[in-house]
C-alpha positions in Angstrom: 1.9 -31.3 3.0 -0.6 -28.4 2.6 -0.5 -27.0 -0.9 -0.7 -23.2 -0.6 -1.6 -21.1 -3.7 -1.4 -17.4 -4.3 -4.8 -15.9 -5.1 -5.2 -13.0 -7.4 -7.9 -11.3 -5.4 -5.3 -10.5 -2.7 -4.0 -8.0 -5.4 -7.5 -7.0 -6.6 -6.9 -3.3 -6.4 -3.4 -3.5 -7.7 -4.8 -5.4 -10.8 -7.5 -2.8 -11.2 -5.7 0.5 -10.5 -2.0 -0.4 -10.5 0.5 -2.1 -12.8 0.0 -5.6 -11.5 -0.4 -8.2 -14.3 -1.0 -12.0 -14.4 2.7 -12.7 -14.8 3.4 -10.7 -11.6 1.3 -13.1 -9.6 3.5 -16.0 -10.8 6.6 -14.2 -9.6 5.0 -13.4 -6.3 4.1 -17.0 -5.7 7.4 -18.5 -6.8 9.4 -16.1 -4.6 7.4 -17.3 -1.6 7.7 -21.1 -2.5 4.0 -21.5 -3.1 2.6 -24.4 -5.2 0.5 -22.5 -7.6 -1.8 -19.6 -8.4 -5.6 -19.1 -8.7 -6.3 -16.2 -11.1 -9.6 -14.7 -12.4 -9.8 -14.5 -16.2 -10.4 -10.8 -16.0 -7.6 -9.9 -13.5 -5.4 -7.3 -15.2 -8.1 -5.5 -17.2 -6.8 -4.9 -20.8 -3.9 -7.2 -20.0 -6.0 -10.0 -18.4 -5.9 -13.5 -19.8 -9.4 -12.9 -21.1 -8.8 -9.6 -22.9 -5.2 -10.3 -24.1 -5.1 -13.8 -25.7 -1.5 -13.2 -26.8 -0.4 -13.2 -23.2 -1.7 -16.7 -22.5 1.0 -18.9 -23.9 3.9 -16.8 -22.4 2.0 -17.0 -19.1 1.8 -20.8 -19.4 5.5 -21.0 -20.2 6.4 -18.9 -17.2 4.2 -21.0 -14.9 5.9 -24.2 -16.1 9.3 -22.7 -15.8 8.6 -21.7 -12.2 6.9 -25.0 -11.4 3.6 -23.5 -10.5 0.2 -25.0 -11.0 -2.4 -22.7 -12.5 -6.1 -22.6 -11.7 -8.4 -20.1 -13.5 -11.6 -18.6 -12.1 -14.6 -16.9 -13.6 -17.7 -15.4 -12.1 -20.8 -17.0 -13.6 -22.0 -20.5 -14.6 -23.6 -19.9 -18.0 -22.3 -21.7 -21.0 -20.7 -18.7 -22.7 -18.8 -17.6 -19.6 -17.6 -21.1 -18.9 -16.6 -21.8 -22.5 -14.4 -18.7 -22.4 -12.8 -19.8 -19.2 -12.2 -23.4 -20.5 -10.4 -21.9 -23.6 -8.2 -19.8 -21.3 -7.5 -22.9 -19.1 -6.3 -24.9 -22.1 -4.1 -22.1 -23.4 -2.5 -21.5 -20.0 -2.1 -25.1 -19.0 -4.5 -24.7 -16.1 -5.8 -27.8 -14.3 -9.1 -26.4 -13.1 -11.9 -23.8 -13.7 -13.7 -22.3 -10.7 -17.1 -20.7 -11.1 -20.2 -19.8 -9.2 -23.8 -19.2 -10.3 -25.2 -15.7 -10.4 -28.8 -16.5 -11.3 -31.6 -14.5 -9.7 -35.1 -15.5 -8.8 -36.8 -18.0 -6.6 -34.4 -20.5 -5.0 -36.0 -23.4 -6.8 -35.4 -21.6 -10.1 -31.8 -20.8 -9.2 -31.1 -24.4 -8.3 -32.7 -25.7 -11.5 -30.8 -23.3 -13.7 -27.5 -24.1 -11.9 -28.2 -27.8 -12.4 -28.6 -27.3 -16.1 -25.3 -25.4 -16.2 -23.6 -28.3 -14.4 -25.1 -30.8 -16.9 -23.3 -28.9 -19.7 -19.8 -29.2 -18.3 -18.9 -32.5 -20.1 -19.7 -30.8 -23.4 -17.3 -28.0 -22.6 -14.4 -30.4 -21.8 -15.1 -33.6 -23.7 -11.6 -34.9 -23.2 -12.1 -34.7 -19.4 -8.8 -32.8 -18.9 -10.1 -30.1 -16.5 -11.5 -30.1 -13.0 -14.5 -27.9 -12.4 -14.9 -26.2 -9.0 -18.3 -24.9 -7.9 -17.7 -22.2 -5.2 -20.0 -21.5 -2.3 -20.5 -17.8 -3.0 -22.9 -16.0 -0.6 -26.4 -17.2 -1.8 -26.6 -21.0 -1.6 -26.2 -23.1 1.5 -23.8 -26.0 1.9 -26.4 -28.7 1.6 -27.8 -27.1 -1.6 -24.4 -27.1 -3.2 -23.6 -30.6 -2.1 -26.9 -31.8 -3.6 -26.2 -30.1 -6.9 -22.8 -31.8 -7.2 -24.1 -35.2 -6.2 -27.0 -35.0 -8.7 -24.6 -33.9 -11.5 -22.7 -37.2 -11.1 -19.6 -35.7 -12.7 -16.3 -37.0 -11.3 -14.5 -33.9 -12.4 -16.9 -31.6 -10.5 -16.2 -30.7 -6.9 -16.8 -27.8 -4.4 -14.6 -24.9 -3.4 -15.0 -23.9 0.3 -14.6 -20.2 1.1 -14.0 -19.4 4.8 -16.7 -16.6 4.9 -19.1 -16.7 2.0 -21.6 -18.9 3.8 -22.3 -16.1 6.3 -24.3 -14.3 3.7 -26.5 -17.4 3.2 -27.4 -17.5 6.9 -25.0 -20.4 7.6 -22.0 -20.8 9.9 -18.6 -21.8 8.5 -18.8 -25.0 10.6 -22.2 -26.0 9.3 -21.2 -25.3 5.7 -18.1 -27.4 6.1 -20.0 -30.3 7.5 -22.5 -30.2 4.7 -20.0 -29.8 1.9 -17.2 -32.0 3.3 -17.6 -35.0 1.0 -17.2 -32.8 -2.1 -14.5 -30.2 -1.1 -11.3 -30.2 -3.0 -10.2 -26.6 -3.0 -10.3 -23.7 -0.4 -10.2 -19.9 -0.3 -8.6 -18.8 3.0 -9.7 -15.4 4.3 -11.0 -13.8 7.5 -14.1 -11.6 7.9 -16.4 -9.8 10.4 -20.0 -10.8 10.4 -22.3 -7.8 10.0 -26.1 -7.8 10.8 -28.0 -6.9 7.6 -31.8 -6.6 7.3 -32.4 -9.5 9.6 -29.6 -11.6 8.1 -25.9 -11.5 8.0 -23.4 -9.9 5.7 -19.7 -9.9 6.0 -16.8 -7.5 5.7 -13.5 -9.2 4.9 -10.6 -8.1 7.1 -7.0 -8.7 7.8 -6.5 -12.4 8.5 -6.5 -13.1 12.2 -8.7 -10.0 13.1 -12.1 -11.3 12.2 -14.8 -13.7 13.5 -13.7 -16.8 11.5 -12.2 -19.8 13.5 -9.2 -20.1 11.1 -7.5 -22.9 13.1 -10.6 -24.9 13.5 -11.5 -24.7 9.8 -8.0 -25.5 8.7 -7.9 -28.6 10.9 -11.3 -29.8 9.6 -10.2 -29.3 6.0 -6.8 -30.9 6.5 -8.5 -34.0 7.9 -10.7 -34.6 4.9 -9.8 -37.7 2.9 -9.0 -41.2 3.9 -5.8 -42.5 2.2 -4.6 -39.1 1.0 -5.5 -35.4 1.5 -8.8 -34.5 -0.1 -8.1 -30.8 -0.4 -5.7 -30.1 -3.3 -5.2 -26.4 -2.9 -5.5 -23.8 -0.2 -5.5 -20.3 -1.7 -4.5 -17.2 0.2 -7.4 -14.9 -0.7 -6.8 -11.8 1.5 -9.5 -9.3 0.6 -9.6 -6.8 3.4 -12.2 -4.2 2.7 -14.5 -6.4 0.6 -18.1 -6.3 1.7 -21.1 -8.4 0.8 -24.8 -8.1 1.9 -27.1 -10.8 3.3 -28.7 -13.0 0.6 -30.6 -15.4 2.9 -32.3 -14.6 6.2 -33.8 -16.6 9.1 -37.4 -17.7 8.5 -37.3 -16.8 4.8 -39.5 -19.8 3.8 -38.8 -22.8 1.6 -38.5 -20.9 -1.7 -37.0 -17.5 -1.1 -36.1 -14.9 -3.7 -32.4 -14.7 -4.5 -31.3 -11.2 -5.5 -29.3 -10.4 -8.6 -25.7 -9.3 -8.1 -22.6 -8.2 -9.9 -19.2 -10.0 -9.7 -17.3 -9.4 -6.5 -15.4 -6.1 -6.3 -13.7 -4.1 -3.5 -14.2 -0.4 -3.1 -10.8 1.2 -2.7 -12.2 3.8 -0.4 -11.4 7.6 -0.2 -8.0 9.0 -0.5 -5.0 8.5 -2.9 -4.6 5.1 -4.5 -0.9 4.8 -4.0 -1.0 4.1 -0.2 -4.0 1.9 -0.6 -2.3 -0.3 -3.2 0.8 -0.5 -1.0 -1.4 -1.6 1.9 -3.0 -4.3 -0.1 0.4 -5.8 -1.0 1.4 -5.6 2.6 -1.8 -7.3 3.6 -1.1 -10.2 1.2 2.3 -10.7 2.8 0.9 -10.5 6.3 -1.7 -13.2 5.5 0.9 -15.6 4.2 3.0 -15.0 7.3 0.0 -15.5 9.6 -1.2 -18.7 7.9 2.3 -20.2 7.8 2.7 -19.4 11.5 -0.7 -20.9 12.3 0.1 -24.1 10.4 3.4 -24.4 12.2 1.6 -24.1 15.5 -0.9 -26.7 14.6 1.8 -29.1 13.5 3.7 -28.5 16.7 0.5 -29.2 18.7 -0.1 -32.4 16.8 3.4 -33.6 17.5 2.9 -33.0 21.2 -0.4 -34.8 21.3 -0.8 -37.1 18.2 -3.7 -39.1 19.5 -7.1 -38.1 18.2 -9.7 -37.2 20.9 -11.8 -40.2 22.2 
C-alpha cells in the first residue's frame, strides 16, 4: 500500500498569510485518510513548532489520537539548525527530520561542508531514534547526493526524492531517480514546468497533471524500489503551484562550478487580494490528492490487467 502524507507546503500561503496552523494540517490529513504529515518547523509563523514550543506536546497528542505519523522538515544542514529540528522531532513524536544543504561556493567546497554536516548526525541523535532525510534540492545532482549518503555510512540517513528539484541542477527526473534509487526512502510529489534560464533550466511548480513531469512513470519507478518490502516509506503531496526556482547548474559548467547562495523556499502570492489566492491554494491541495489517487487507481487497474513485467 502506498503511504500518502499531507505536506505543509501545499498550504504555504495559508500558513504565512492566513489562519492555518500545524494542528490544522493534522485535521486535513486525518479527514482524508492519509497516513501522516510532513511539516516544516517554521510553518505557522509565531505559532509554528519552532516559535511556539508550548504547542509541540498538544500537537504530538493530537497526531497520536488521529493515528498520524509526523515527519519534521528544516531548510539547512548546519548543526544549530538540525539540533533545533531534532528537539522539535522529539517533542512532537516525529520519526524523521528532513533537511538540505544551503552552502554556497565551489561545488567541491559545498560537498565537503555537507559531508561534515552529515558526519555530525549521530551526535545529534545518539539514541538512534530518528531517521534523517537528505533532500535533493535544486543544486546537487543525484549521483553527488548518493555518494554523500554512501560515504556517511549512517544507516539512519537516506535520500528524499522530489519530482522536480533536479531540473535546476541540469538533470532529468529519470536520471536523478536512477542515481538516487538505492538510497530513496521518502518522496515529495509535485508537478512543474521546465523553464530555460541563463543556459540552464529552472522550474515553475504548477497544478499536478499540468506540467512536464512524468508523474505515472516516476510513481511506478519509486513503487518498484525494494526487494522484500517497499523501500519508499512516505509519498508526500507537496502541491506548490506558483513556486519558482532558478537554474543552479548549467551544461558545460566544468568540474567544480560555483553554487550560488539562496534563501529557503518561498512562494510569491502574486498581485491581488489574498483571500481568493488562499482559497485557490486550498483547492489546489484537494485537487492534487484527487489527481494522485485517480492516477494510482489507474496504475493498479493496469497492473491487474497485465501483471507480467516486461521481458
